[in-house]
N, C-alpha and C positions, 0 to 999 in steps of 0.2 A: 504493500500500500504506500510505499514511499515514492513511487512513480505515479504522478497524476497529471491530469490536463491542466494547463495554466488557466486560471480563472474558474476552475470547477468549484461548485458549491460544496462546502463541508457537510457531511451527513451527521446528524445528531439524533440521539434517542430522547424522546420526550416521555417522561415518566409522570403519570398523573397521580398514582397512588403513593402518598408519602410514607406508607408503611410497607412498601414492597420489600420482599426478601431478596436482597441483592446477591445472595449465594444460591438462590433457588433455581430450578431448571427453567422455569418460564422466563425469568429475567436474563439468565445467561444465554438462553436461546435467542431472545430479542437482540442482545448485543451481537451475537454471531451473525444474525440476519442483517443488522445495520451495517456491519463490516462488509458483508457480501454486496449489499446495495451500493456502498461507497465504491467498491471495485468496479461494479457495473457502470457507475457514473463517471469513472475515471477520476475519482476524488479520494478523500481521506475520511475516516471515521473520527469525529472529534469529541466522542464521549456523550455524556448526558447534557442536555441543553441547560445553559445558564444564561438567563436574560441579561446579566451584567457583563458577559464576555464579549469580546470583539472577535468575531469570526472572519473578519476581512471580507465580508459580503453576506448576503442572505443565506442562511443554512437551509438544507433540505431535511425535513423532519420525518422521523419514524416513530409515530406515537404508539403507546401501548393501549390506546382506546380510540373509539370514534370521537372526533372533536365536535364541540358545539361551535356554531358559526362565530359568535362573539369572541370566544377564546382563540379560535384560529386567526381571526383578523388581528387580534392584539399581538400575536407573536410573528405576524407577517405571512401567514398562509393565505394565498389569494385564489389559487385554483389547484387542479389535480396534479400539476407539475411541481408543486411545492412540498408534497408529502407522499409517503407510502401509507395510504389509508383513506379515510373519508371524513367529510364534514356535513353535519346536519343542523337544521335550524332549531330543533327541539330535542331534548334529552330522550324522550320516549321512543324516538325513531331509531335509537341505537340498540334496542333490545327486542325480545321475541314478540311483544304484544302487538306490533304493527300489522301482523299477518291476518288478524281476524277482526270482525265487527264487534261492536258493543252488544250486550244482550237486548238492549232497548234504546229507542231514540233519545230518551231522557236519562239514560244511565250516566253515572259519574264518569268523567273523563278529564285528562289534563289539558292545559292550555295548548292550543294548536292542533288538537285532534281533528281529523277530517273523516267524516262518515263516508265521503266519496271514495276514499282509498279502497275500502272493502269491495265496492262495485268495480273499481278498476282491476283489482286483483282477480276477481271472478274465480275461474277454475284453476288458478295457479296455486291454490292452497287447499289444505284439508278442511273438512267441516269443523268449525270451532268458534269460540268466542274469546274475547279479551274483556277483563273486568277489573275495576278499581274499587270494588265494594264486595265484602265477603258474602253478603246476602245475594247480591246479583250473580256472583260466581256460582253459588250453590244452585240457584235457579237455572242458570245456563247449563251447568253440569247435568242436572236432572233431565233437561231437554235432550241433551246429547246421549244420555244413557239409553234412551229409547232406540238409538241406532246401534248401540253396542258399547264395548269397553272404552273408557276414556282415559286420557293422559292429562295430568295436571302439572303445569310447568311454572315455577316462580320466574318472574321476568328477569331477575339478575343472575339466574343460574348459568353456569358455564358448562358446555357439553351436556352430559347427562345429570349433572348435579342439580339438586333442587327439584327433582321430578318424581312423580308417583303415578301409578296406574290404579284405576278403580273400576270395578264391575258392578257396584251397587251404591245406593245413596250413603250408606254408612261409611264405606271406604272413601267415598268422595269427601264427606264431611271431615274425616280424619286427616286426609291429605291437605285440605284447606286450613284446618286448625293448626297444622304444623308450620304454616307460613306466618312470619311475624306480621301482626295486623298493620303496623305502621308502614312496613315495606310494601304490603299489598295495596294500601291506600295511595302510596306515593308512586310506586312503580308498576303495579298491576300484576295480574296472573292470567295465564292462558289455560283454557280447558278445550281440548280438541280430541277428535276421534283417534283412538290408538290403533296402530297397525302391528299386531304381534308378529306377523310374518312379513318381512320387508327387506328392502335393499336401499341403501342411501348413496346417492350420487353427489359428487361435488362438481359444480359448474361455476366458472368464474371468468373474469376479465381483469387484465393488468395494464398499467401504463408506466413504463420505466424508460428514462432517458429519451422521452418524447416518442417512444415506439409502443404500439398497442399489441397485446398478446391475449390469447384466450385459451381456455382448457375445459376438458371434461374428464371425469374419472369416477372412481368409487372409493369409499372409505373401508379401512381395515379394522378388525377387532382383535384384541389380544386379552389375555387374562392378567390381572394385576397380582400382587403378592398375596392377596386374600382370596384369589380364585374368582374374582368378579370380572365380567366382561366389560372392557373399557376401550376407548379410542386407541387404535394402534398404528394409525398412519393413513395415508391416502396415496392411491396410484392415479397418475394423471397422464393425459396426452395433451401437450401444449403446442400451439402454433401461433404464427403471426396473424394479427387481425383481431376481430371482435366476435360477438355472438352471431353475426350474419355469416361469418366464415365457418364457424362451428356448424351452423344449420345446413351448410352445403356439403358436409362430409357424408360419405356413404356408410352410415352407421345403422345399427339395428333400431327397430321401432321404439323400444323402451328408452334407449339412450337419446334418441331424437326428441322424444316426449319430455324427458328431463331437461334437455337444453331449452326447449320451447317454454317450459314452466319458468325456468330461471330468467330467460330473456323477457318474458311477459311480466314477471315480478319486478325486474329491474326497470323496465319501461314505465310501469305504473307508479313506482316511487318517484322517478324523475319527472313525470307529468304532473303528479299531485303536489310535489314539493320542489319547485324549480331551483331553490337555493341549495339543494343537495348536490354535492359533487364528490367523486371518489376516484382514486387511482388504483385501488384494490377492491374488487367486488367479488365476493364469494358467496355462493348459495348452496345450502344443503337441501337436496330434493329427495324425498322419500317416495318409494313406490312399493305397494304391497297390499295385503288383505287385512280387513278388520276382523273383529272377533266373530263375525257372522259370515265370513267368507267373501265379502264384497270387495272389489278392487278399487283402490284410490291412488292418487298421485298428487303431490303438492310440495311447495317449498316449506321446509320446517323452520328455517331461520336464515338470516343474512349475517354477513361479517364484512364490515368496511374498515378493517384494521388488520395488522399482522396477525396471522393465525396458524393453526396446526399444519395446513398444507403449504405454508410459505416456503419452507426449505426446498420442497420439490419444485415449486413455482420458480424460485430463483435459480436453482440448478439447471432447469430447462431453459430459462431465458439466457443464462450464461452460454449454454451450448449453442443456442440459436444465434446469439450475437457473434460468436466466434466463427461460425460457418454459415455464410449466406446461402449456401447450396442446400441446407437442411430445410425441409418442408414442415417437419414436426419432430418432436422429441417426447419420448416416454420417460417420465421421472416419477419417483416415489419418495415418500417420507415415512420413517418408521420410528416407533417408540416401543421400547422393551422394558419390562418391569423385572426381568430376571437376568442374572449375569450371562453375558455372551460376548463374543468377539465380533467387532464390526466386520462386515464382508470387505473384500478387496475393492478399492476405488470408492469406498463410501466417504461422503463428506460429513464427518462427525461434528455436531455442534453442541452435544452435551454427553459426557461419559463420566459417571461417578458410581463405581461399583458399591460404594458405601452409603449411597443416598438412602435416607430414612423414609422418604415419602416421594410419591410421583415416580416417573420413569427413571431408570438407571442409565439407559442409552437412548440417544436420539440422533438419527442420521438421515441423509438423503442419498439417493442413487439415481444416476442417469442410465437407463437400461438399454434403449435402442433408439435409432434415428431413422427417419424417412427422408430420402433425398428427392429433390425436384426432378422431374423427367428431363 
């Protein structure tokens, strides 16, 4: 990283959580990704952002969360070329609750809530509701139970944390009672139809160094040290361009449908909230059967910040940037909770055999390439 382009903007990590564990795997992974982004930009990684530092020019930001518009403006983020992540006008847009309508027209909602968004999203999401009142959430959950088993998701939960499945009113009530009442009122809760038999796709778009990239893929599952199934990584196919280029690929029907869901979701957000912008757009799309055997498909949640698939995204972009003859790259990211040796050519960004919590090993691989004709 000592060789960099003259005038290149320094890359800085923006940490929103003052209590972040700076020795934890999440933080160390974000540092590793910021360093890789700096290389792709022909620049240098300049550490955590300090508003009092002189960076010799406007820095490029890698935030650990989706930014609010006012905060972004204050630090100098003007558009998607200023950060790896996204900017939203309202805080609620950064979590799970935006995917579903309220239980009723007069239901409790935060400032800026748009009832039109649910209409724009249409069939891009699963049947479900978002609520900011415990009583309204219970009522919505009972309506959904008529269709089958439901999943309750706390708005601030990451990955599968803060989630529960209910097949009857008693289990629904217990799951809602487990959510802090103040958190529910401020951030909301999602109640949606559960798909016990399912597959989760990752579909996304990136903009790095002024160039667009897009990808599709599927998520991997592994067992943690307690034997529980958890996120284990993502396998992606990455190419130059955007969602339109993905849609033209000769793929199977299920993958095409997942891409259409993600693209429709992304379009609906941009149309309803014009102030939104992002250079990293990732959508988890689930496809499967509910507890009564009916098929469904829809976006589970969005991510407009550095995420679990980012190591694979950056590894693929690096390969595409080095070889203009490549049409696409297959890359993957992996998280292991058990001691193992990284495979040859792995890009390791976290390895701590003595880690007491979370993954022990995290790495990315570029597996194969497709050349232009």
